[in-house]
C-alpha positions in Angstrom: -121.0 146.8 -143.8 -119.6 150.2 -142.9 -117.2 152.3 -145.0 -113.9 151.5 -143.2 -114.5 147.8 -143.6 -115.2 148.2 -147.3 -111.9 150.1 -147.7 -110.0 147.4 -145.9 -111.6 144.5 -147.8 -110.9 146.4 -151.1 -107.2 146.7 -150.1 -106.9 143.1 -149.1 -108.7 141.7 -152.2 -106.8 143.9 -154.7 -103.3 143.6 -153.4 -102.9 139.9 -154.3 -103.9 140.7 -157.9 -101.1 143.2 -158.3 -98.4 140.5 -158.2 -95.9 141.3 -160.9 -92.3 140.7 -161.6 -90.5 143.7 -160.0 -87.2 144.8 -158.6 -86.3 144.0 -155.1 -85.2 146.7 -152.7 -83.5 147.0 -149.4 -86.7 147.6 -147.5 -86.8 146.1 -143.9 -90.4 144.8 -144.5 -88.6 141.9 -146.2 -87.4 140.8 -142.7 -89.4 138.5 -140.5 -89.1 140.5 -137.3 -86.7 142.5 -135.2 -84.4 139.6 -134.6 -84.8 137.6 -137.8 -84.3 138.1 -141.5 -84.8 134.5 -142.8 -83.2 135.3 -146.1 -80.1 136.9 -144.8 -76.7 135.1 -144.8 -75.2 135.3 -141.3 -71.5 135.7 -140.4 -70.8 133.4 -137.4 -67.8 135.7 -136.5 -70.4 138.3 -135.5 -71.9 136.0 -132.8 -70.6 135.4 -129.3 -70.3 131.6 -129.7 -68.9 131.9 -133.2 -69.0 128.8 -135.5 -69.2 126.3 -132.7 -65.9 124.8 -133.7 -67.1 124.4 -137.3 -70.4 122.7 -136.4 -72.6 125.8 -136.9 -70.8 126.6 -140.1 -71.5 123.1 -141.4 -75.2 123.3 -140.4 -75.5 126.6 -142.3 -73.9 125.0 -145.3 -76.4 122.2 -145.2 -79.3 124.7 -144.9 -80.0 124.9 -141.2 -79.2 128.3 -139.5 -79.4 128.5 -135.7 -79.3 131.9 -134.1 -80.2 133.4 -130.8 -80.4 136.9 -129.2 -80.6 137.7 -125.5 -81.9 141.0 -124.2 -82.0 142.3 -120.6 -82.9 145.6 -119.1 -82.5 147.1 -115.7 -84.5 150.2 -115.1 -85.5 152.2 -112.1 -87.6 155.3 -111.2 -85.7 157.4 -108.6 -88.4 160.0 -108.8 -92.2 160.0 -109.4 -94.6 157.2 -110.2 -96.7 155.3 -107.6 -93.5 154.2 -105.8 -89.8 154.0 -106.3 -88.5 150.8 -107.7 -85.9 148.9 -109.8 -86.8 146.1 -112.1 -85.0 143.6 -114.3 -86.6 142.1 -117.5 -85.0 139.5 -119.8 -85.9 138.0 -123.1 -84.1 135.2 -125.0 -85.2 134.5 -128.6 -83.8 131.4 -130.4 -84.4 130.6 -134.0 -84.0 127.7 -136.4 -84.1 128.7 -140.1 -84.4 125.8 -142.5 -83.5 126.5 -146.1 -85.8 124.0 -147.9 -84.2 124.7 -151.2 -80.9 123.2 -149.9 -82.6 120.5 -147.8 -85.5 119.4 -150.0 -84.9 121.2 -153.3 -88.1 123.3 -152.8 -87.0 126.6 -154.4 -87.2 129.9 -152.5 -88.9 128.3 -149.5 -87.9 128.4 -145.8 -89.3 127.0 -142.6 -88.7 128.9 -139.4 -89.4 127.8 -135.9 -88.4 129.9 -132.8 -88.9 130.0 -129.1 -88.6 132.6 -126.3 -87.9 132.7 -122.6 -89.3 135.8 -120.9 -88.5 136.7 -117.3 -88.5 139.6 -114.9 -91.0 142.2 -113.9 -92.5 145.4 -115.3 -91.4 148.7 -113.8 -94.5 150.3 -115.6 -97.0 147.9 -114.0 -95.4 147.5 -110.6 -94.0 150.9 -109.7 -95.0 153.7 -112.1 -98.6 153.1 -113.2 -98.3 154.6 -116.7 -99.6 153.4 -120.1 -96.4 153.5 -122.2 -94.3 150.7 -120.9 -90.7 151.8 -120.2 -89.2 148.5 -121.3 -90.0 146.7 -124.6 -88.1 143.7 -123.2 -90.7 142.8 -120.5 -93.0 140.1 -122.1 -94.3 138.3 -119.0 -92.8 135.3 -117.4 -93.0 132.3 -119.7 -91.1 129.8 -121.8 -93.0 129.7 -125.1 -93.1 128.7 -128.8 -92.8 131.9 -130.8 -92.8 131.5 -134.6 -93.5 128.5 -136.8 -94.1 129.4 -140.4 -93.3 128.7 -144.0 -92.1 131.5 -146.2 -91.8 131.4 -150.0 -90.0 133.9 -152.2 -91.1 133.9 -155.8 -89.8 135.6 -159.0 -86.2 135.8 -157.6 -87.5 137.2 -154.3 -89.7 139.9 -155.7 -93.0 138.4 -154.4 -93.1 137.0 -150.9 -95.7 134.9 -149.0 -95.8 133.4 -145.6 -98.2 131.1 -143.7 -98.1 129.8 -140.1 -97.6 131.2 -136.6 -96.3 134.7 -136.7 -96.7 138.1 -135.0 -98.5 140.8 -136.9 -96.2 143.4 -135.4 -93.1 141.7 -136.8 -94.3 142.5 -140.3 -96.7 145.5 -140.2 -96.5 149.0 -138.6 -92.8 148.7 -137.9 -89.5 150.0 -139.1 -85.9 149.3 -138.2 -85.4 152.9 -136.9 -87.8 152.1 -134.1 -85.5 149.3 -132.8 -83.1 151.9 -131.4 -85.2 152.6 -128.4 -85.8 151.0 -125.0 -89.4 152.0 -124.3 -92.3 150.0 -125.8 -93.8 153.4 -126.8 -91.6 153.2 -129.9 -90.0 149.7 -130.1 -91.1 147.9 -132.4 -94.5 149.3 -133.1 -96.4 152.4 -132.0 -97.7 151.3 -128.6 -101.2 152.6 -129.2 -101.8 149.7 -131.6 -101.0 147.1 -128.9 -103.1 148.9 -126.3 -106.2 149.6 -128.5 -106.0 146.1 -130.2 -104.9 143.5 -127.6 -104.7 141.0 -130.5 -102.0 143.0 -132.2 -99.3 140.6 -131.2 -95.6 141.4 -131.4 -92.3 139.7 -130.4 -92.4 137.2 -128.7 -96.2 136.6 -129.0 -97.7 135.0 -132.2 -100.8 133.4 -133.7 -101.9 131.7 -136.9 -101.7 134.1 -139.8 -100.7 134.7 -143.4 -99.2 137.6 -145.4 -98.3 138.5 -149.0 -96.0 141.2 -150.2 -95.4 142.5 -153.7 -93.5 145.5 -155.2 -94.9 146.5 -158.6 -92.2 149.2 -158.8 -88.8 149.7 -157.3 -90.1 152.4 -154.9 -93.5 150.9 -153.9 -94.7 147.8 -152.1 -98.0 146.4 -151.0 -98.6 144.0 -148.1 -101.7 142.3 -146.8 -102.2 140.0 -144.0 -104.8 138.1 -141.9 -104.1 136.9 -138.3 -106.1 135.2 -135.5 -106.3 138.0 -132.9 -107.9 136.5 -129.8 -105.8 137.7 -126.8 -106.4 134.4 -124.9 -104.1 132.7 -127.5 -101.0 134.3 -125.9 -101.6 133.8 -122.2 -98.5 132.8 -120.4 -100.0 129.5 -119.2 -100.4 128.2 -122.8 -96.6 128.7 -123.5 -97.4 129.5 -127.1 -99.0 126.0 -127.7 -102.6 127.0 -128.0 -103.0 126.1 -131.7 -106.8 126.6 -131.7 -108.6 129.1 -134.0 -110.5 131.3 -131.6 -113.0 134.1 -132.4 -111.3 137.3 -133.7 -109.4 137.9 -136.9 -107.3 140.9 -137.9 -107.2 142.0 -141.5 -104.4 144.5 -142.2 -103.0 146.2 -145.3 -99.9 148.3 -145.8 -98.6 150.5 -148.7 -95.0 151.6 -148.6 -92.9 154.1 -150.5 -89.1 153.4 -150.5 -86.9 156.4 -151.3 -83.3 155.8 -152.4 -83.2 152.2 -151.0 -81.1 150.5 -153.7 -77.8 149.2 -152.7 -75.1 151.7 -153.7 -77.4 154.7 -153.9 -75.5 157.9 -153.0 -78.7 159.8 -152.0 -80.3 160.0 -148.6 -82.7 157.0 -148.0 -86.2 157.2 -146.7 -89.2 155.0 -146.0 -92.9 156.0 -145.8 -95.7 153.5 -144.8 -99.4 153.8 -144.6 -101.6 151.1 -143.2 -105.2 150.2 -142.2 -106.6 147.4 -140.1 -109.9 145.9 -139.0 -110.2 143.4 -136.0 -113.5 141.4 -135.9 -113.1 140.7 -132.1 -115.2 141.9 -129.2 -114.1 145.1 -127.4 -115.3 146.4 -124.1 -117.1 149.7 -124.2 -115.9 152.5 -121.9 -119.4 154.1 -121.5 -123.0 152.9 -121.9 -124.4 156.1 -123.3 -125.4 154.5 -126.6 -127.2 151.5 -125.2 -127.2 150.7 -121.5 -127.8 147.0 -122.4 -124.6 146.8 -124.4 -121.2 146.7 -122.6 -119.1 145.8 -125.7 -118.9 146.3 -129.4 -118.0 143.9 -132.3 -115.1 145.0 -134.4 -112.5 147.8 -134.3 -110.5 149.6 -137.0 -107.9 152.2 -137.4 -105.0 153.7 -139.5 -101.3 154.3 -139.1 -98.6 156.3 -140.8 -94.8 155.8 -140.2 -92.1 157.7 -142.0 -88.3 158.0 -141.7 -85.9 160.1 -143.7 -82.1 160.5 -143.5 -81.6 164.3 -143.4 -77.8 164.4 -143.0 -75.3 162.0 -144.4 -71.6 162.3 -143.5 -70.5 160.9 -146.9 -72.3 159.3 -149.9 -73.3 155.6 -149.6 -72.8 155.7 -145.8 -75.0 154.7 -142.8 -73.4 157.5 -140.8 -75.6 160.6 -140.3 -78.9 161.8 -138.9 -82.2 160.2 -139.5 -85.6 161.7 -138.5 -88.8 159.7 -138.1 -92.4 160.1 -137.1 -95.4 157.9 -136.5 -99.2 158.5 -136.2 -102.1 156.2 -135.4 -105.7 157.1 -135.5 -108.6 154.9 -134.2 -111.9 156.7 -134.6 -114.1 154.8 -132.1 -113.5 156.6 -128.8 -115.8 154.3 -126.9 -113.5 151.3 -127.4 -110.0 152.7 -128.0 -107.9 154.0 -125.1 -105.8 156.1 -127.5 -107.8 157.4 -130.4 -104.9 159.6 -131.4 -101.2 158.8 -130.9 -98.1 160.7 -132.2 -94.4 159.9 -131.8 -91.2 161.1 -133.4 -87.5 161.2 -133.0 -84.0 161.5 -134.2 -81.2 158.8 -134.6 -77.6 159.7 -135.3 -75.2 156.9 -136.2 -71.5 157.7 -135.6 -72.0 160.9 -133.7 -68.6 160.3 -132.0 -66.0 160.0 -134.8 -64.1 157.1 -133.2 -67.4 155.2 -132.7 -68.8 154.9 -136.2 -71.3 152.1 -135.4 -72.7 153.6 -132.2 -76.1 155.3 -132.3 -77.6 158.2 -130.3 -81.3 158.6 -130.3 -84.0 160.8 -128.8 -87.8 160.5 -129.1 -91.1 161.7 -127.8 -94.5 160.0 -127.7 -98.0 161.6 -127.0 -101.2 159.7 -126.6 -104.6 161.4 -126.3 -106.8 159.3 -124.0 -110.4 158.6 -125.0 -112.9 161.2 -123.7 -115.0 158.3 -122.5 -112.3 157.5 -119.9 -113.3 160.0 -117.3 -110.5 161.8 -115.4 -107.9 161.0 -118.0 -106.6 163.2 -120.8 -103.1 162.3 -122.1 -99.7 160.7 -121.5 -96.3 161.8 -122.8 -93.1 159.9 -122.7 -89.6 161.3 -123.6 -86.5 159.1 -124.1 -82.8 159.7 -124.7 -80.6 156.7 -125.3 -77.2 155.7 -126.7 -76.2 152.3 -128.2 -72.6 151.4 -127.6 -71.3 148.5 -129.7 -68.6 146.8 -127.5 -68.1 144.1 -130.1 -70.2 143.1 -133.1 -72.2 140.7 -130.9 -72.8 142.8 -127.8 -74.3 146.2 -127.3 -75.1 148.1 -124.1 -77.5 150.9 -124.1 -77.7 153.6 -121.3 -81.2 155.1 -121.2 -83.2 157.9 -119.6 -86.9 158.5 -119.8 -89.4 161.0 -118.4 -93.1 160.3 -118.2 -95.6 163.2 -118.0 -99.2 162.4 -116.7 -98.5 158.7 -115.9 -101.8 156.8 -116.3 -103.3 159.8 -118.2 -104.1 161.9 -115.1 -102.5 164.1 -112.6 -102.9 161.6 -109.8 -99.5 160.0 -110.2 -96.4 162.2 -110.1 -94.4 162.6 -113.3 -91.7 159.9 -113.3 -88.0 159.9 -114.1 -86.6 156.5 -115.3 -82.9 155.7 -115.7 -81.1 152.4 -116.5 -79.7 150.4 -119.4 -80.5 147.6 -121.9 -78.1 144.9 -123.1 -78.3 142.9 -126.3 -76.2 139.8 -127.1 -76.1 137.8 -130.3 -75.4 134.3 -129.2 
């Protein structure tokens, strides 16, 4: 057993034994994904279809909360890439959140089931030919089961545990600041994790897994998880119904420091996360210099850091202001990782226009160093500038512009300009 594996096993074995009664904070790691916080109380007035003439409000009162969110993007590359094109992508996620405390008197426990409908085509795959997908919405073309899990919150919500079908990327290596972007380079995880580890599933792909979270102090939390990570589980033809346990398991641990996250704090909030992972699956080797008889390696590991900090606040206890963020991933094994090093960072300003206090303006850049074992490739860079306009509380439109340098990691494809928009509707 090598050193990285020992470190990960140590983290995963010790975290469960740190469970103590502690204070809950406003950390977004308490949510269950970009589109779901199973413990949050929803206001039906903030949804397009409202309370369904009182039916939805009655269901919520009984302990059954139905929600849905629809995304669409239309993006085109008027310059650069393999060819010029315009592509649509759509994603509908629907959730049923059962409060088992209300329904069955099982305290602090919820059952969540969700499904998704993905449609459209990928501008990155069809027209540009780059690594960093310009749309996080494109998820194939399939109607599928997404989540199906039990979640229990203990000690008044201070210790959390979940078991079932979930996406590792919904819980680990993510932060709500990343949701402000259109490109998959940023939203909702650093894209290098998804490229290096095909079993690092995220919305709307999931597998069997379990995680536990504990906060021994107000400012610190620990999380550990294990997930089935075989890429065949999420093929479109299975529609999310492949319930088998296939070869390949991901073990992941995360430590977070939460700065000024308490409700009512008049100081600038920040979040800092460090994680490590090990995937026991089989990974194709880029070169055969070590052993010509071996074309693959067993196991892969890496590390990530994500930090965000509000640097300017228009007034105390306000979301309005400027937040900076940065992310880094490091995967030491060049022979099996497309991006051994990945860096990204950006700025998000909420309420830049005084009459539009809930709108957000964001810029970001991503750099990925391509493995030296992939000949003729060196790096790819993606730049993005975007603005989220809240038309109503339930609908947002997001004009977007991106520029890709070295698409595909080489100089063979011209640098590409991408323009378009994304739409999000809470149904």
